[in-house]
C-alpha positions as CSV (number, residue, x, y, z in Angstrom):
1,M,8.0,17.0,5.6
2,G,10.0,14.6,6.6
3,T,11.6,16.9,9.1
4,D,12.9,15.9,12.9
5,L,14.6,19.0,15.6
6,G,15.1,21.2,12.0
7,K,16.3,18.4,10.4
8,I,15.3,17.5,6.8
9,K,16.0,13.6,6.3
10,C,16.7,11.7,3.4
11,Y,15.2,11.4,0.7
12,A,12.0,13.6,2.3
13,L,11.6,15.6,-1.3
14,Q,12.1,12.5,-3.0
15,S,9.8,12.2,-6.2
16,L,8.1,15.4,-5.6
17,K,6.0,16.7,-8.9
18,T,6.3,20.4,-7.5
19,T,8.7,22.9,-8.8
20,Y,9.6,25.2,-6.8
21,I,9.8,24.6,-2.7
22,K,10.6,26.9,0.5
23,L,12.1,25.0,3.7
24,P,10.6,26.2,6.6
25,E,12.8,28.9,8.6
26,N,13.4,25.5,11.6
27,V,15.5,23.9,9.3
28,T,18.6,23.9,9.7
29,E,20.0,20.5,8.6
30,I,19.8,19.5,5.2
31,E,21.3,15.5,4.7
32,Y,22.2,13.6,1.9
33,N,19.8,13.0,-1.3
34,V,16.8,15.0,0.2
35,T,15.7,16.2,-3.8
36,Y,16.3,12.2,-5.2
37,L,14.5,12.1,-8.2
38,S,12.1,15.3,-7.6
39,N,10.6,18.1,-10.4
40,I,12.0,20.9,-7.9
41,Q,14.0,23.3,-9.9
42,K,14.4,26.0,-6.8
43,I,14.5,25.4,-3.6
44,E,14.9,28.5,-0.8
45,I,17.0,27.8,2.4
46,S,16.6,30.2,5.3
47,S,18.9,31.8,7.1
48,N,19.2,29.7,9.8
49,I,20.2,26.8,7.9
50,E,23.9,25.4,9.6
51,K,24.7,22.3,8.0
52,I,24.2,20.9,4.1
53,N,25.5,17.6,3.4
54,S,28.0,17.3,0.5
55,K,25.8,15.1,-1.6
56,A,22.4,16.7,-0.5
57,F,21.5,17.9,-4.0
58,V,23.0,14.8,-5.8
59,N,20.3,13.0,-8.5
60,S,18.6,16.4,-9.1
61,Q,18.7,16.8,-12.4
62,E,15.8,19.6,-12.5
63,L,17.5,22.1,-9.4
64,T,19.0,24.8,-11.1
65,E,18.6,27.4,-8.6
66,V,19.3,26.8,-4.9
67,I,19.0,30.0,-3.1
68,I,20.4,30.7,0.5
69,H,19.6,33.7,2.4
70,K,22.9,33.4,4.0
71,E,26.6,35.4,3.7
72,K,28.4,33.6,1.0
73,N,30.6,30.9,1.5
74,S,29.2,30.5,5.4
75,I,28.2,26.8,4.9
76,S,31.4,24.2,3.8
77,G,30.6,21.7,0.7
78,S,28.8,23.9,-1.9
79,P,27.5,22.9,-4.5
80,W,26.5,19.8,-2.2
81,G,26.4,17.5,-5.0
82,N,24.4,19.6,-7.3
83,P,24.9,18.5,-11.1
84,Y,24.7,22.6,-12.1
85,G,27.5,23.2,-9.6
86,E,28.4,26.4,-8.5
87,R,26.4,28.2,-10.9
88,A,22.8,26.7,-9.3
89,I,23.9,28.6,-5.7
90,F,22.9,32.1,-4.7
91,W,23.8,33.7,-1.6
92,D,21.6,36.0,-0.3
93,E,22.6,37.9,2.4
94,I,19.4,39.3,3.8
């Protein structure tokens, strides 16, 4: 999946045809443009996430739902380049 020590690398999910993905619990960082040209509509991110690049979700025209299992605004930079802006970000404190 393009991970390296808990990191989702640039373009790691590029051109995926799936519409939903749940990132593994060990992911702590998401680099830029990870969902480039994919069909992902929904991505779920665990509470272990520490950093999301400010351009992680640019060029993700289908991505309408980013669920983060953390306290609201606990990771800076939201919406991280998502074309749908803040309305696509859902904070879900578990």
